[in-house]
C-alpha positions, 0 to 999 in steps of 0.5 A: 218926528219931522211933521209928516206935512214938510215929508210930504212936501219935500217927496212932492218936490223930488218927485216935480224934479225928478221928473222934469224931463224939460228943464233938463233936456236942454242942459242934456243935448248942450252937454253931449252936442259937441261929443256927438258932432264929433262922433259924425263927423268922423263917422263922415270921414271915415265913409268918404275915406271908405268910397274914396279907397273903393273908387280906387281899388276899381280903378287901379284895377280897371288900369290893371295896376296890382299893385295899386290894387292891393295899396287900394284894398289894404288902405280901405281895409284900415277906414273900414276897421276903423269906423265898424271900431268907432260903430261898434264903440257907439252900441257901447253907449246904447243904454239896454231896454 
């Protein structure tokens, strides 16, 4: 049988390591930062594209261009669909509370 003092010291050290947030946080951030930056960059690009196509839709609509209006609306809808998919992906990464 192992001495109780050895077991308690091992458990104590394990407990300290598991609950040590400050040492894990920088490592976790360094691992997740590149993916976070890619996500934010993609989201920003999609939001910009949606705004652009909304502007094109308004411009074509005011000019009376039915074909241009339809094309702009299709492009805007496609960008919005991609953004929604990206946001649903993000929701799936969140841990339940």
